[in-house]
C-alpha positions as CSV (number, residue, x, y, z in Angstrom):
1,X,80.9,88.7,104.6
2,X,83.5,90.5,106.4
3,X,81.1,92.9,107.6
4,X,78.8,90.0,109.0
5,X,81.5,88.5,111.7
6,X,81.4,89.7,115.2
7,X,84.5,90.6,117.2
8,X,86.2,87.7,118.4
9,X,83.8,84.5,116.7
10,X,85.9,81.4,115.7
11,X,86.0,81.8,111.9
12,X,87.0,78.4,110.4
13,X,86.2,76.2,107.7
14,X,84.9,77.7,104.6
15,X,84.1,80.9,106.0
16,X,87.9,81.0,107.0
17,X,88.4,80.5,103.3
18,X,86.2,82.7,102.0
19,X,87.2,85.5,104.3
20,X,90.7,84.9,103.2
21,X,90.0,85.4,99.6
22,X,88.0,88.6,100.1
23,X,90.9,89.9,102.1
24,X,93.4,88.7,99.8
25,X,91.6,90.6,96.6
26,X,91.4,94.0,99.0
27,X,94.6,93.5,99.7
28,X,95.8,93.0,96.0
29,X,94.0,95.9,95.2
30,X,95.9,98.0,97.5
31,X,94.0,98.3,100.8
32,X,96.4,98.3,103.7
33,X,96.4,95.5,106.1
34,X,95.3,97.7,109.4
35,X,92.2,99.3,107.0
36,X,91.6,95.5,106.2
37,X,91.4,94.9,110.1
38,X,89.4,98.1,110.9
39,X,86.6,97.4,108.2
40,X,86.7,93.9,109.4
41,X,86.7,94.3,113.2
42,X,89.4,92.0,114.0
43,X,93.1,92.5,114.8
44,X,96.3,93.1,112.7
45,X,97.4,89.9,113.5
46,X,94.6,88.1,112.7
47,X,94.8,89.5,108.6
48,X,98.1,89.4,108.8
49,X,98.0,85.3,109.4
50,X,94.8,84.9,107.0
51,X,96.9,87.1,104.0
52,X,99.7,84.8,104.8
53,X,97.5,81.4,105.1
54,X,96.1,82.5,101.4
55,X,99.5,83.0,99.9
56,X,100.1,86.3,99.7
57,X,103.1,87.9,99.0
58,X,103.0,91.1,101.7
59,X,104.1,94.3,100.5
60,X,106.7,96.2,102.2
61,X,106.5,98.7,104.9
62,X,107.2,101.6,103.0
63,X,108.2,104.7,104.1
64,X,111.9,106.3,103.1
65,X,114.7,104.1,102.5
66,X,118.5,105.0,103.3
67,X,120.5,105.0,100.0
68,X,124.5,105.0,99.9
């Protein structure tokens, strides 16, 4: 599904919910938002919004954290 979308096309209705479910599953398996955006040809913001709409708890940014 994700690979068939053309860049800039509006995604609504059942197509949007199918894409959200697919991206949610891939994100839950450990794929990053940036890699999901690259593989679908959509923007980071679009993928982030879809994941949020799908009820995903987003991971932290990672990297080193400060300890006292």
